[in-house]
C-alpha positions in Angstrom: 118.8 36.9 -75.8 118.0 35.5 -72.4 115.1 33.2 -71.7 112.4 34.7 -69.4 110.4 32.4 -67.1 107.1 34.4 -66.9 105.7 32.1 -64.2 108.8 32.7 -62.1 108.5 36.5 -62.6 105.0 36.5 -61.4 105.7 34.0 -58.6 103.1 31.5 -59.7 103.2 27.8 -60.7 102.8 26.8 -64.3 99.5 25.2 -63.4 98.1 28.5 -62.0 94.7 29.5 -63.3 93.8 32.9 -64.7 92.6 34.3 -61.4 95.9 33.4 -59.7 97.9 35.0 -62.5 95.9 38.2 -62.4 96.1 38.4 -58.6 99.9 37.9 -58.7 100.3 40.5 -61.4 98.2 43.1 -59.6 100.3 42.6 -56.4 103.5 43.2 -58.3 102.1 46.1 -60.3 101.1 47.9 -57.1 104.5 47.1 -55.5 106.7 48.3 -58.4 104.7 51.0 -60.1 107.1 53.8 -60.8 104.8 56.4 -59.4 104.7 54.8 -55.9 107.7 52.5 -55.5 111.0 53.8 -54.0 113.1 50.8 -55.1 115.9 51.6 -57.6 114.9 48.9 -60.1 111.1 49.4 -59.7 110.5 50.5 -63.3 112.3 47.5 -64.7 110.4 45.1 -62.5 107.1 46.8 -63.3 107.8 46.4 -67.1 108.9 42.8 -66.5 105.6 42.0 -64.7 103.6 43.7 -67.4 105.3 41.6 -70.0 104.8 38.4 -68.1 101.1 39.2 -67.6 100.7 40.1 -71.3 102.1 36.6 -72.2 100.1 34.6 -69.7 96.8 36.4 -69.6 96.0 35.4 -73.2 95.2 31.7 -73.7 96.8 31.8 -77.2 100.0 33.4 -76.1 100.2 31.3 -73.0 99.9 28.1 -75.1 102.7 29.3 -77.4 104.9 30.3 -74.5 104.3 27.0 -72.7 105.5 25.1 -75.8 108.7 27.1 -75.9 109.3 27.0 -72.2 110.4 23.4 -72.4 113.6 24.6 -74.2 114.7 27.4 -71.9 115.9 28.2 -68.4 115.4 31.6 -66.7 118.3 34.0 -67.3 120.2 31.8 -69.7 120.7 32.3 -73.4 117.7 31.0 -75.3 118.2 28.9 -78.5 114.7 27.6 -78.8 113.6 24.2 -80.2 115.5 22.6 -83.1 115.0 24.6 -86.3 113.4 27.5 -84.5 115.8 30.1 -85.8 115.1 29.1 -89.4 111.4 29.7 -88.9 111.8 33.4 -88.3 111.8 33.5 -84.5 115.2 34.9 -83.8 115.0 38.2 -85.5 111.4 39.0 -85.2 110.2 42.1 -83.4 113.5 43.9 -83.1 111.6 47.1 -82.6 110.8 46.1 -79.0 107.3 44.7 -79.5 104.3 46.2 -77.8 103.8 49.7 -76.6 106.0 51.5 -79.2 108.5 52.4 -76.5 110.4 49.2 -75.9 108.3 48.2 -73.0 108.5 44.5 -74.1 111.8 42.6 -74.4 113.3 41.1 -77.5 112.5 37.7 -76.0 108.8 38.5 -76.0 109.0 39.9 -79.5 110.8 36.9 -80.8 107.9 34.7 -79.7 104.9 36.9 -80.6 106.4 39.0 -83.4 106.6 42.7 -84.0 103.8 44.5 -82.1 102.8 41.2 -80.6 101.6 39.7 -83.9 101.5 36.1 -84.8 102.5 34.9 -88.3 106.1 35.7 -89.2 107.1 36.4 -85.6 105.5 33.3 -84.3 108.0 30.4 -84.0 105.2 27.8 -84.5 103.4 29.7 -87.3 100.2 29.8 -85.2 98.1 32.6 -83.6 96.0 35.5 -84.7 96.5 39.2 -85.1 97.2 40.8 -81.7 96.6 44.4 -80.7 99.6 46.7 -80.9 98.5 48.5 -77.7 98.2 47.5 -74.2 94.8 46.5 -72.7 93.3 48.9 -70.2 93.1 48.1 -66.5 90.1 46.3 -65.1 88.1 48.2 -62.4 86.3 46.7 -59.5 83.7 48.3 -57.3 81.1 47.2 -54.8 77.6 48.1 -55.6 75.0 48.2 -52.8 71.5 47.6 -53.9 68.2 47.5 -52.1 66.1 44.3 -52.2 63.4 46.3 -54.0 65.9 47.1 -56.8 66.4 43.4 -57.6 62.8 43.2 -58.7 62.9 46.5 -60.7 63.3 46.8 -64.5 64.7 50.3 -64.1 68.3 51.1 -64.7 70.5 52.2 -61.8 73.0 55.1 -62.2 76.5 54.4 -60.9 79.7 56.5 -60.8 83.2 55.1 -60.3 86.8 56.1 -60.7 88.8 55.0 -63.8 92.6 55.2 -63.9 94.1 57.1 -66.8 97.5 56.3 -68.4 99.7 58.1 -70.9 101.2 56.5 -74.0 104.2 55.3 -71.9 101.9 53.4 -69.5 102.4 55.8 -66.6 99.4 56.7 -64.5 98.3 60.3 -64.9 95.3 60.3 -62.6 91.7 59.2 -62.3 88.5 60.3 -64.0 84.9 59.8 -62.9 82.8 57.6 -65.2 79.0 57.4 -65.0 76.8 54.6 -66.3 73.2 53.5 -66.2 73.2 49.7 -65.5 70.4 47.3 -65.3 70.5 44.9 -62.4 70.2 41.3 -63.7 67.4 39.2 -62.3 68.5 36.7 -59.6 71.6 38.5 -58.3 72.8 37.4 -55.0 75.0 39.0 -52.3 78.7 38.8 -53.3 78.0 38.0 -57.0 80.5 39.4 -59.5 79.1 41.0 -62.7 81.3 41.9 -65.7 80.6 44.9 -67.9 82.9 44.4 -70.9 84.9 47.4 -72.0 83.8 49.8 -69.2 87.1 49.8 -67.4 90.2 51.9 -68.0 91.0 52.9 -71.6 93.7 50.9 -73.4 97.1 52.4 -74.2 98.3 52.8 -77.8 95.0 51.6 -79.3 94.6 48.6 -76.9 91.2 47.4 -75.8 89.5 48.9 -72.8 89.5 47.0 -69.6 86.4 45.7 -68.0 84.3 46.9 -65.0 83.4 44.3 -62.4 80.5 45.0 -60.0 80.5 43.2 -56.7 76.9 43.1 -55.6 76.1 43.8 -52.0 72.5 43.4 -50.9 71.8 46.3 -48.4 70.3 45.1 -45.1 66.6 45.6 -45.0 64.8 46.9 -41.9 62.0 44.3 -42.2 63.2 41.3 -44.3 66.0 38.8 -43.9 67.3 36.9 -47.0 67.7 33.1 -47.3 68.8 32.3 -50.8 65.9 33.6 -52.9 63.4 33.5 -50.0 62.5 36.3 -47.6 61.8 36.1 -43.9 59.7 38.7 -42.1 59.0 38.7 -38.3 55.3 39.3 -37.5 54.8 40.5 -34.0 51.5 39.3 -32.4 49.8 40.2 -29.1 49.1 37.1 -27.0 45.3 37.3 -27.6 45.9 37.6 -31.4 47.9 34.4 -31.3 45.2 32.7 -29.1 42.1 33.9 -30.9 43.4 34.4 -34.4 43.3 37.6 -36.5 44.1 39.2 -39.8 47.3 41.2 -40.2 48.1 43.6 -43.1 51.7 42.6 -43.8 54.3 44.5 -46.0 56.0 42.8 -48.9 58.7 44.2 -51.3 56.0 45.2 -53.8 53.0 46.2 -51.6 50.9 44.7 -48.8 49.0 41.4 -48.3 46.5 40.3 -45.7 47.8 37.5 -43.6 45.4 35.2 -41.8 46.5 34.1 -38.3 44.7 31.0 -37.2 43.6 30.5 -33.5 46.2 28.9 -31.2 49.1 30.0 -33.4 52.6 29.4 -31.9 55.5 31.9 -31.5 58.2 30.9 -34.0 55.7 29.3 -36.4 56.3 30.1 -40.1 53.6 30.9 -42.6 54.5 30.6 -46.3 53.4 33.2 -48.9 54.3 31.7 -52.2 56.0 33.7 -54.9 56.7 36.9 -52.9 60.4 36.4 -52.4 63.4 37.4 -54.6 63.8 36.5 -58.3 66.1 33.7 -59.4 68.1 33.6 -62.7 65.1 32.2 -64.5 62.9 35.1 -63.4 60.9 32.9 -60.9 60.4 34.3 -57.5 61.1 32.6 -54.2 58.7 32.6 -51.2 58.1 35.0 -48.4 57.9 33.4 -44.9 56.1 35.2 -42.1 57.6 34.1 -38.8 55.2 34.7 -35.9 56.5 36.2 -32.6 54.2 36.6 -29.6 55.1 39.9 -27.9 54.0 40.9 -24.4 52.9 44.4 -23.6 55.7 46.4 -22.0 53.5 47.5 -19.1 50.1 46.5 -17.7 47.8 48.1 -15.1 46.2 46.4 -12.1 43.0 45.6 -14.0 44.9 43.9 -16.8 47.0 41.8 -14.4 43.8 40.6 -12.7 42.5 39.4 -16.0 45.8 37.6 -16.7 45.4 36.0 -13.3 41.9 34.7 -14.0 43.1 33.4 -17.4 45.9 31.5 -15.8 43.5 29.8 -13.4 41.0 29.1 -16.0 43.4 27.8 -18.7 45.4 25.5 -16.4 48.2 25.5 -18.9 51.8 24.5 -18.0 54.2 25.3 -20.9 57.0 23.3 -19.2 55.4 19.9 -18.9 58.0 18.3 -21.1 60.7 19.1 -18.5 59.2 16.4 -16.2 59.4 13.7 -18.9 
């Protein structure tokens, strides 16, 4: 029985975190999947990657393997630590371990026991009962949501593709799954939400995989997002900014009346407290109204004459600071 270096098989360092291990496994699984790979030894490499991931993705199994790894070198006969044979490690799991079809090697079974169990097949006598099947594949999908939906208590209906596998672990196709999900308060763009057990079904009685939703906030025609605050541009005619006015302004949940004081400046921000997006604690950020003075696209001769009189009367030079 040869020793298998599962870290070497996946191409990661022994210090790799769970995310790095999962990423490496997925890359190899895509490369060597028998349904798509043209390489002669693709099936063997696919099974080898599955076995390595099965050992390293579980914190309990990984701890047991790391303890044994000190006594072996990849591809060489494995004897284990002193006294290991007498503790039941050598002959355990001769049926090929997980999957019922010999998908896992004698080396794997000698560590984790028949059907991946602890107890008699565990060289250190530790561990808990493990599933005899293979865990289903995780599924990821991007979910675009409108800003208004982040404030709603209603569920959102989603549909996604879930891969299906037969008892031998071969992909047989995809099926469409539909769920009603509630968007948690305080979600942000790019946030990753886990829905446990909503991924692909397990093989041979194994647990279902998980569904991961990657939240994408859909661009809004009126509002920009800054953390949990919202920004809306409020266009004003020059005389509105000069004389002051009241503007009926939209929010995500209705409309409010915004008071524009006389002599307001373009670019000035007015804060409307508690009208932004919710945070994780259910508290809402603020809405900022950014003023923008807008000139009429066209003006007639009478209007231009009035502008001329205003310029003479006001005596205002907006560039006085240039001469300082």
